[in-house]
C-alpha positions in Angstrom: -29.9 30.8 27.3 -31.2 27.6 25.5 -29.4 26.0 22.6 -29.6 23.5 19.9 -27.0 20.8 19.9 -27.3 19.2 16.4 -26.1 15.7 16.8 -24.8 14.1 13.5 -22.0 11.6 13.3 -21.1 12.4 17.1 -23.3 10.2 18.9 -21.8 10.6 22.2 -21.5 12.6 25.5 -17.6 12.5 25.9 -15.1 14.4 24.0 -17.9 16.2 22.1 -16.6 19.8 21.7 -19.9 21.3 20.3 -22.1 19.7 23.1 -19.5 21.1 25.8 -20.1 24.5 24.2 -23.8 24.1 24.2 -23.8 23.1 27.9 -21.8 26.1 28.9 -24.4 28.1 27.8 -27.2 26.9 30.0 -30.0 24.4 28.8 -29.6 22.4 25.5 -32.0 20.7 22.9 -30.4 17.6 21.7 -31.4 17.1 18.1 -31.0 14.5 15.3 -32.0 15.2 11.7 -32.1 12.3 9.4 -31.5 14.7 6.4 -33.8 13.4 3.6 -31.8 15.1 1.2 -28.6 13.2 1.5 -27.5 10.1 0.0 -29.9 7.4 1.2 -28.3 5.4 4.1 -27.6 1.8 3.3 -29.3 -0.8 5.2 -26.8 -1.9 7.7 -26.1 1.7 8.6 -29.9 2.4 9.2 -29.8 -0.4 11.5 -26.9 1.0 13.6 -28.2 4.5 13.4 -31.3 3.2 15.0 -29.7 1.4 17.9 -27.2 4.2 18.4 -29.9 6.8 18.7 -31.8 4.7 21.1 -28.4 4.5 23.2 -27.9 8.4 23.0 -31.5 9.0 24.0 -31.0 6.9 27.1 -27.7 8.4 28.1 -29.3 11.8 27.8 -32.6 11.0 29.1 -34.3 12.6 26.0 -33.5 13.1 22.4 -35.7 15.2 19.8 -35.6 13.4 16.4 -36.9 14.7 13.2 -36.6 14.0 9.5 -36.5 16.2 6.6 -34.3 19.2 5.6 -32.2 20.2 8.4 -32.4 24.2 7.7 -36.2 24.2 7.7 -36.1 22.0 10.9 -34.0 24.1 12.8 -35.5 27.1 11.9 -39.0 26.3 12.9 -37.4 24.8 16.3 -35.8 28.2 16.9 -39.2 29.7 16.3 -41.0 27.3 18.3 -38.5 27.4 21.7 -37.0 30.6 21.5 -33.4 29.0 21.2 -30.5 31.4 20.8 -27.6 29.4 19.7 -27.1 26.0 17.4 -23.9 24.1 17.5 -22.6 21.0 15.9 -19.4 19.3 15.1 -18.1 19.4 11.3 -18.1 16.7 8.6 -16.1 16.7 5.5 -18.5 15.2 2.8 -19.1 17.6 0.0 -22.9 17.4 0.6 -22.3 18.1 4.5 -19.9 21.0 3.7 -22.3 22.8 1.5 -25.4 22.2 3.5 -23.7 23.5 6.8 -22.2 26.4 5.0 -25.8 27.6 4.0 -27.3 26.8 7.3 -24.4 28.9 9.1 -24.9 31.9 6.6 -28.7 31.8 6.9 -29.0 31.4 10.7 -26.2 33.8 11.2 -27.5 36.6 9.4 -31.0 36.0 11.4 -29.0 36.9 14.5 -28.6 33.4 15.9 -25.3 32.5 17.4 -24.2 29.5 15.3 -20.7 27.4 15.7 -19.3 24.4 14.3 -16.5 22.5 16.1 -13.6 19.8 15.1 -15.0 16.4 16.7 -14.6 13.8 13.8 -11.2 13.6 13.2 -7.7 14.0 14.9 -6.6 16.9 12.7 -8.9 18.6 10.2 -8.1 18.6 6.7 -6.9 22.4 6.5 -4.6 21.9 9.6 -2.1 19.4 7.6 -0.5 20.9 4.4 2.7 20.3 2.6 5.6 22.8 3.0 4.0 24.6 -0.3 0.4 24.8 1.4 -0.9 21.9 -0.9 -3.1 18.9 0.5 -1.1 15.8 1.2 -1.7 12.9 -1.6 0.2 10.3 0.0 -0.8 8.8 3.2 3.0 8.1 5.0 4.0 11.9 4.8 0.4 12.9 5.8 0.2 10.8 8.9 4.1 12.0 9.7 2.7 15.6 9.6 -0.2 14.8 11.8 2.1 13.3 14.4 4.6 16.2 14.1 1.7 18.5 15.3 0.6 16.1 18.1 -2.7 14.3 18.7 -5.1 16.7 20.7 -6.4 15.0 24.0 -9.9 14.6 24.4 -12.3 17.7 25.3 -13.8 16.2 28.5 -17.0 15.1 29.3 -20.4 17.1 29.1 -23.0 17.3 31.8 -25.9 18.4 29.9 -29.4 20.0 31.5 -32.0 19.6 28.9 -34.7 22.1 28.1 -38.3 20.8 28.0 -38.4 18.6 24.9 -42.3 17.9 25.1 -43.7 18.0 21.5 -40.6 18.9 19.6 -39.9 15.5 17.7 -40.9 12.1 16.6 -40.1 8.8 18.2 -36.9 7.0 16.9 -39.2 4.2 15.8 -41.0 6.8 13.5 -38.0 7.0 11.4 -38.3 3.4 10.2 -34.7 2.4 10.3 -35.2 -1.1 11.0 -35.6 -4.0 8.4 -38.8 -5.5 8.3 -40.3 -8.7 6.3 -37.7 -10.1 6.2 -35.5 -9.0 9.2 -32.2 -9.7 7.4 -30.6 -8.4 10.7 -32.0 -10.8 13.0 -29.2 -11.9 15.7 -27.2 -8.7 15.1 -27.8 -7.3 18.5 -25.9 -10.4 19.7 -22.8 -9.4 17.7 -22.8 -5.6 18.2 -23.2 -3.0 20.9 -24.0 0.1 19.3 -24.0 3.4 21.3 -21.2 5.2 23.4 -21.0 2.5 26.4 -20.7 -0.2 23.3 -17.9 1.7 21.7 -15.9 2.0 25.0 -16.5 -1.6 25.8 -15.4 -2.8 22.6 -12.1 -0.6 22.7 -11.2 -2.0 26.2 -11.9 -5.5 24.8 -9.6 -4.9 22.0 -6.6 -3.6 24.0 -6.9 -6.4 26.5 -7.3 -9.3 24.1 -6.2 -8.1 20.7 -3.6 -5.4 20.9 -0.7 -7.9 21.6 0.7 -8.7 18.1 -1.7 -6.3 16.2 1.1 -5.3 13.9 1.3 -8.7 12.2 -1.9 -10.3 13.4 -4.4 -7.6 12.2 -3.9 -9.2 8.9 -5.5 -12.8 10.0 -9.2 -13.0 9.6 -9.4 -16.2 11.5 -7.9 -14.3 14.9 -9.4 -11.6 17.2 -7.0 -9.1 16.6 -8.8 -6.4 15.3 -10.5 -3.6 17.1 -14.0 -3.8 15.1 -14.4 -0.1 16.2 -15.3 1.2 12.7 -18.9 1.5 12.9 -18.4 3.2 16.4 -16.2 5.6 14.8 -18.3 6.1 11.8 -21.1 7.2 14.3 -19.0 9.2 16.4 -19.8 7.1 19.5 -16.1 7.4 20.2 -13.8 9.8 18.7 -10.3 9.1 17.3 -8.7 11.2 19.7 -10.3 9.0 22.8 -9.1 5.9 20.8 -5.6 7.2 20.6 -5.3 8.6 24.0 -6.7 5.5 25.6 -4.5 3.3 23.4 -1.3 5.2 24.4 -2.4 4.9 27.8 -2.7 1.2 27.7 0.8 0.8 26.1 2.3 3.1 28.7 6.0 1.9 29.3 5.2 -1.6 28.4 7.7 -2.2 25.3 5.8 -5.3 24.2 2.9 -3.1 23.3 5.0 -0.2 21.8 4.9 -1.2 18.0 1.4 -2.7 18.1 0.1 0.6 19.4 2.1 2.8 16.9 0.2 0.5 13.9 -3.1 0.6 15.5 -2.8 4.6 15.9 -1.6 4.7 12.4 -4.8 2.7 11.1 -6.7 5.4 13.0 -4.8 7.9 10.9 -5.7 6.2 7.5 -9.4 7.5 8.4 -8.1 10.9 8.8 -6.3 10.7 5.6 -9.6 9.6 3.7 -11.7 12.8 5.1 -8.5 14.7 4.1 -8.8 13.5 0.6 -12.5 13.8 0.5 -12.5 17.5 1.7 -9.8 18.6 -1.0 -11.1 16.3 -3.8 -14.7 16.3 -3.4 -15.2 14.4 -6.9 -13.6 11.1 -5.3 -17.1 9.5 -4.7 -18.0 9.8 -8.3 -15.0 10.0 -10.6 -11.6 8.4 -11.0 -9.2 10.3 -8.7 -6.7 9.6 -11.8 -8.7 10.4 -15.1 -6.7 8.0 -16.9 -8.6 5.1 -15.4 -11.6 6.4 -17.4 -10.0 4.4 -20.2 -10.2 1.1 -18.3 -12.3 -1.7 -20.2 -14.8 -2.3 -17.9 -17.2 -5.3 -18.2 -21.0 -5.0 -17.4 -22.0 -8.4 -16.3 -24.6 -8.4 -13.7 -24.5 -12.4 -13.3 -21.0 -12.2 -12.1 -21.8 -9.3 -10.0 -24.6 -11.2 -8.4 -22.3 -14.2 -7.7 -19.5 -11.8 -5.8 -22.3 -10.0 -3.6 -23.5 -13.5 -2.5 -20.3 -15.1 -1.9 -20.8 -17.6 -4.7 -17.3 -16.8 -6.9 -15.9 -20.4 -6.2 -13.0 -18.8 -4.6 -13.3 -19.6 -0.9 -11.4 -16.6 0.6 -13.5 -14.4 -1.5 -16.7 -16.4 -0.8 -16.2 -16.3 3.1 -15.6 -12.3 3.1 -18.7 -11.7 1.4 -20.9 -13.9 3.4 -19.4 -12.5 6.7 -20.5 -9.0 5.2 -24.1 -10.1 4.3 -24.5 -12.1 7.9 -23.0 -9.3 10.2 -22.7 -6.3 8.6 -18.7 -6.2 8.8 -15.8 -7.8 7.0 -12.1 -7.9 8.1 -10.2 -5.5 6.6 -7.6 -7.8 4.9 -10.4 -9.7 3.2 -11.9 -6.3 2.2 -8.8 -5.9 0.0 -9.0 -9.2 -1.6 -13.0 -9.0 -2.4 -12.5 -5.8 -3.8 -9.6 -6.6 -5.8 -11.1 -9.8 -7.2 -14.3 -7.6 -8.4 -12.1 -4.9 -10.1 -9.2 -7.1 -11.3 -10.6 -10.6 -11.9 -14.1 -9.7 -12.8 -13.1 -6.2 -14.2 -16.3 -4.5 -12.8 -16.3 -0.9 -12.0 -15.4 0.0 -8.5 -18.3 2.0 -8.2 -20.6 -1.3 -8.1 -18.8 -2.6 -5.2 -18.8 0.7 -3.3 -22.4 0.9 -3.5 -22.7 -2.5 -2.2 -20.5 -2.0 0.6 -22.7 1.3 1.2 -25.6 -0.7 1.6 -24.3 -3.6 3.7 -21.4 -2.3 5.9 -22.3 -1.0 9.5 -19.4 1.4 8.9 -20.2 2.3 5.6 -18.2 5.7 5.4 -18.1 7.8 2.2 -14.5 9.1 2.9 -13.0 5.4 3.9 -15.2 3.7 1.2 -14.5 5.6 -2.0 -10.8 6.1 -0.9 -10.3 2.5 -0.2 -11.8 1.4 -3.5 -10.2 3.7 -5.4 -6.9 2.5 -3.5 -7.4 -1.0 -4.6 -8.4 -0.1 -8.2 -5.2 1.9 -8.7 -7.1 5.0 -9.6 -7.0 6.8 -6.5 -4.6 8.8 -4.5 -1.6 6.9 -2.8 -3.0 3.8 -4.6 -1.9 0.2 -4.9 0.4 -0.2 -8.1 -1.8 -1.3 -11.0 0.2 -4.6 -11.2 -0.7 -5.5 -7.6 -3.5 -8.2 -8.4 -4.0 -10.3 -5.1 -4.0 -13.9 -5.8 -7.2 -15.3 -4.2 -5.8 -18.6 -4.0 -2.4 -18.0 -2.4 -3.7 -15.2 0.1 -5.9 -18.0 1.9 -2.9 -20.0 3.1 -1.1 -17.0 4.0 -3.7 -15.3 6.1 -6.1 -18.2 6.9 -3.5 -21.0 7.3 -5.9 -23.5 8.9 -8.8 -22.6 6.9 -10.8 -21.5 10.0 -12.2 -18.6 8.6 -13.3 -20.3 5.5 -14.8 -23.1 7.4 -17.0 -20.7 9.5 -18.4 -18.8 6.5 -18.5 -21.3 3.9 -19.6 -24.4 5.8 -20.3 -26.6 2.9 -16.3 -26.8 2.3 -16.0 -27.4 6.5 -14.8 -31.0 6.2 -12.3 -30.5 3.3 -8.7 -31.2 4.1 -6.8 -28.1 5.0 -4.4 -28.7 1.8 -7.6 -27.9 -0.4 -9.7 -25.5 1.7 -8.5 -22.4 -0.3 -8.4 -24.1 -3.8 -11.4 -26.8 -4.0 -11.3 -26.8 -7.4 -7.8 -28.5 -7.4 -8.9 -31.3 -5.0 -9.1 -34.6 -6.0 -12.4 -36.4 -6.6 -11.7 -38.7 -3.5 -11.1 -35.7 -1.1 -14.3 -34.0 -2.6 -16.4 -37.0 -2.0 -14.9 -37.7 1.6 -15.9 -33.9 2.4 -19.1 -34.0 0.9 -18.5 -31.2 -1.6 -19.8 -31.5 -5.2 -18.4 -28.9 -7.1 -21.4 -27.1 -9.3 -24.0 -28.2 -6.8 -22.7 -27.5 -3.1 -20.0 -25.2 -4.2 -19.7 -23.2 -7.5 -16.8 -23.7 -9.7 -14.6 -20.7 -10.1 -16.3 -17.8 -12.2 -12.8 -17.0 -13.8 -9.6 -18.5 -14.3 -7.0 -16.7 -11.9 -4.3 -16.5 -14.5 -6.5 -15.9 -17.4 -8.3 -12.9 -15.4 -4.9 -11.5 -14.2 -3.7 -11.2 -17.9 -6.9 -9.6 -18.9 -6.7 -7.1 -16.3 -3.1 -6.1 -17.0 -4.1 -5.9 -20.7 -6.6 -3.4 -19.5 -4.1 -1.5 -17.4 -2.2 -0.9 -20.7 -5.0 1.2 -22.0 -5.0 3.2 -18.8 -1.0 3.9 -19.2 -1.7 4.9 -22.8 -4.3 7.3 -21.8 -2.0 8.7 -19.3 0.5 9.2 -21.6 
């Protein structure tokens, strides 16, 4: 029997339930379809996908790549090859759920063996419910419920035997996923190693060099105590079950790691929580989860939005984060919270503008994580941060980047500024600025807004939300 293994966000051979099932029936046709009816991938995601597909093709010794409507492509491939089965691992985005349901129905009615499998989360959304049978809306009890059920172990490694793939697809280069003229991702291959091998190497490196102290140090963007696994997880080059199993194994009986592993695995759990919310509340990407937030008086200011995107707000921690994002396709998680809070609460620009920018510029751009986290920061989402929690872009600097190393790396025009002023150059005396070669308004911008005034304006706006919710 020949089967089609339809790869999506599961670009790996190990712990791939659908692939294992396909391999158990005989030869397989590994297929990836760039779905042109789905939300268009952002530029950074395209770059990563190109290299991840190249890695998968090398690992397999072959890969069929097509672009267009998956149902039409799979149907024609069945007709051309005589394939009897089609298998894939499930996704939970609204478009994916609708599309997969239709494909399973159409192919099943035609007599084909069609099955989907759980390969993207620790526990599927319908597996974790409250005592009353409702979906969880708060993270902590959700994750406790997941842990009470236990984290399933990895499914094992597949040993695929390929069918004849000649003439079935396009070349990966034909998908035109890489940027050209200009190549804004130049140098990224020195920063990242997309693919299953790269994912495993990244996890092992983190566990060896960044796990100890993770519980506290993960908040420090100037230190290497984060896993940087998010793009690998998004594209399924490694599964969350593998990450948890390997992390627990690393901790073993070593007490020094116990708290850090627990916290690290809980961060993997947030990804499950985001997928859980998206599955049960598919309107999250488009609407405020809390309708009262429709009353918030958002500003439409393209000039301020562009300054935020370019890292030219005049607040060094914010600017450092936005420049790290543009130059690497990644931003430290603590800084993500700061820049998001600044956009929605200091500039009072709608969170959807921020979500769209992250979608285009993050290698790990993920609908569930992205929209859940933006609404969390805004206060409009499930388990959201309190509306009055407005991160101070000045005091957060000394707290999480005490020596200013993170700011100096990404805002080199401030590199010579005394640490006392590195997070607030606008408070530095003229002689300190002159000594560091900083000229506000020329080499580095004045602040877009005054923190205290912006905070008051945001709190006033939230009063409208409270009134609408009453």
